[in-house]
SELUM-359902 format. One line per 2 residues: number of its first residue (from 1); their letters; for each residue x, y, z of C-alpha. Coordinates in Angstrom, 3 decimals. Layout:
% SELUM-359902
NUM> A> X,Y,Z  ...
This chain:
% SELUM-359902
1> MK> 10.003,-4.169,10.671  9.975,-2.504,7.236
3> VL> 7.061,-2.778,4.827  7.056,-1.618,1.204
5> VV> 3.585,-0.619,-0.028  2.713,-0.155,-3.703
7> SD> -0.570,0.045,-5.614  -2.238,0.619,-8.947
9> NH> 0.502,-0.293,-11.417  -2.136,-1.170,-14.063
11> FD> -0.236,-3.728,-16.196  3.145,-2.061,-15.560
13> RE> 4.830,-5.301,-14.512  8.375,-3.989,-14.939
15> IL> 8.103,-1.500,-12.082  7.071,-4.333,-9.743
17> VK> 10.029,-6.413,-10.944  12.301,-3.442,-10.249
19> LA> 10.878,-2.926,-6.738  11.100,-6.624,-5.853
21> AQ> 14.709,-6.837,-7.051  15.739,-3.671,-5.207
23> YK> 13.996,-4.314,-1.908  13.677,-8.083,-1.525
25> NQ> 16.461,-8.182,1.071  15.845,-4.709,2.538
27> VD> 12.228,-4.957,3.705  10.284,-7.600,5.589
29> LL> 7.107,-7.402,3.501  6.253,-6.324,-0.058
31> IH> 2.555,-5.406,-0.187  0.476,-4.552,-3.257
33> CG> -2.871,-2.829,-2.682  -4.524,-3.937,-5.917
35> DS> -5.078,-3.041,-9.559  -1.990,-4.793,-10.810
37> QL> -4.115,-6.262,-13.603  -1.870,-9.332,-13.494
39> PA> -3.153,-12.883,-12.999  -2.803,-14.582,-9.607
41> SD> -0.505,-17.097,-11.321  2.074,-14.399,-12.101
43> SL> 5.405,-15.293,-10.509  5.637,-11.794,-8.992
45> FS> 2.960,-12.716,-6.507  5.396,-15.050,-4.799
47> EF> 7.198,-11.807,-3.811  4.216,-9.544,-3.079
49> IT> 1.260,-9.969,-0.762  -1.550,-8.618,-2.930
51> VQ> -5.274,-7.938,-2.979  -7.797,-7.615,-5.779
53> GN> -8.640,-4.173,-7.103  -11.610,-3.096,-9.188
55> ND> -9.566,-3.745,-12.372  -8.336,-7.183,-11.260
57> FD> -10.609,-9.942,-12.455  -8.806,-13.010,-11.115
59> DQ> -10.967,-14.353,-8.286  -7.973,-16.210,-6.852
61> IP> -6.703,-12.852,-5.570  -8.455,-12.009,-2.272
63> QT> -10.339,-8.742,-1.735  -8.774,-8.212,1.692
65> RL> -5.785,-9.535,3.613  -4.991,-9.473,7.310
67> ID> -1.345,-9.807,8.276  -0.298,-10.227,11.903
69> EQ> 3.343,-9.244,12.332  5.297,-8.324,15.443
71> GD> 2.291,-7.108,17.401  0.660,-5.208,14.550
73> RI> -2.368,-6.223,12.542  -2.107,-4.935,8.977
75> LV> -5.286,-4.755,6.904  -4.739,-4.598,3.137
77> TH> -7.567,-3.784,0.735  -7.922,-1.856,-2.504
79> GH> -10.562,0.521,-1.179  -13.106,0.541,-3.984
81> LQ> -15.546,-1.582,-1.989  -15.258,0.943,0.858
83> DV> -15.914,3.937,-1.452  -12.590,5.614,-0.574
85> NY> -13.026,8.088,-3.449  -15.839,9.670,-1.435
87> TM> -15.354,8.838,2.240  -12.980,7.117,4.645
89> TK> -15.811,6.029,6.981  -16.300,2.496,5.601
91> LK> -12.542,1.896,5.509  -12.175,3.095,9.106
93> LL> -15.009,0.808,10.203  -13.421,-2.140,8.385
95> GQ> -10.154,-1.396,10.164  -11.882,-1.220,13.541
97> EN> -13.886,-4.417,12.934  -10.638,-6.246,12.190
99> HA> -8.662,-4.604,15.041  -6.145,-3.293,12.525
101> TI> -3.317,-1.058,13.678  -2.268,-0.323,10.083
103> VL> -4.666,-0.027,7.119  -3.201,-0.041,3.597
105> FG> -5.263,0.795,0.518  -5.100,2.218,-3.003
107> HT> -7.758,2.926,-5.650  -7.698,6.752,-5.612
109> HK> -4.187,6.972,-7.150  -3.568,9.777,-4.602
111> LG> -0.913,9.265,-1.966  -1.837,10.004,1.617
113> VK> -1.114,9.080,5.202  -3.077,9.741,8.371
115> MD> -2.994,8.470,11.919  -6.187,8.386,13.947
117> EH> -6.914,7.048,17.423  -7.185,3.480,16.112
119> AL> -4.758,3.020,13.238  -2.424,4.346,10.597
121> FL> -4.094,4.738,7.185  -1.778,4.777,4.185
123> NP> -2.362,5.046,0.457  0.951,4.820,-1.444
125> GS> -0.559,6.500,-4.497  -0.309,4.903,-7.917
127> IS> 3.129,3.740,-9.031  2.093,4.189,-12.682
129> LP> -0.878,6.561,-13.013  -0.708,9.123,-10.190
131> RG> -3.426,11.675,-9.510  -3.855,14.606,-7.198
133> EF> -1.474,17.082,-5.641  1.668,15.023,-6.279
135> TA> 0.981,13.931,-9.872  4.069,15.777,-11.165
137> IG> 6.333,13.461,-9.139  5.260,10.547,-11.309
139> GT> 4.386,7.267,-9.638  4.934,6.736,-5.921
141> YA> 5.243,3.983,-3.342  5.959,4.040,0.380
143> II> 8.063,2.264,2.960  6.842,2.070,6.541
145> DI> 9.463,1.579,9.246  7.591,0.103,12.200
147> TD> 8.962,0.090,15.738  7.295,-0.242,19.131
149> KQ> 7.385,3.521,19.610  7.105,4.973,16.097
151> LK> 5.772,4.587,12.605  7.967,6.309,10.012
153> IQ> 6.657,6.630,6.467  8.828,7.632,3.533
155> FY> 7.383,8.038,0.044  9.551,7.319,-3.011
157> NR> 9.329,8.001,-6.742  9.652,5.532,-9.637
159> QL> 13.398,6.125,-9.731  13.571,4.677,-6.182
161> AA> 14.555,8.058,-4.731  13.128,9.285,-1.431
163> IK> 10.903,12.348,-1.720  12.234,14.414,1.176
165> EL> 9.091,16.485,1.712  7.021,13.299,1.928
167> FF> 8.390,11.859,5.159  6.046,11.373,8.112
169> SF> 6.585,10.128,11.652  3.936,9.172,14.198
171> SR> 4.436,8.241,17.828  2.630,5.172,19.101
């Protein structure tokens, strides 16, 4: 199963249109981790599974989503309610409480991936307003290739090109 993960486009609708058009038939799920700043009624949300970020004010968008797919439980949240700018503890606890094997979040605008004893934690970074060590790349998103034995994560830039040094593989 392949999952595209994007976050924090902050009104940049065109990049989401571009991603949906490019990947609609190449991945199994398109997931948005919040701060799109688009209304729930936007037609793009028929393509993306999305959650509400701290800059999304449409209450029809849920704060958290749980997706059960092919033996994995994917938890999607923005991360602001779990204080991810300061600690991963609340997010880890939320993942454990929900028996998640994959936890997807945004908010910090900093890409990152980590595997612990319970789950994979992935922040795709911001597609439009990146921060941190990889700011110079421009916006980023990630694709997770999920198999029974491995999780492979490849980060991409706004031009849809793989960033070779940002490939990660974890055994399960």
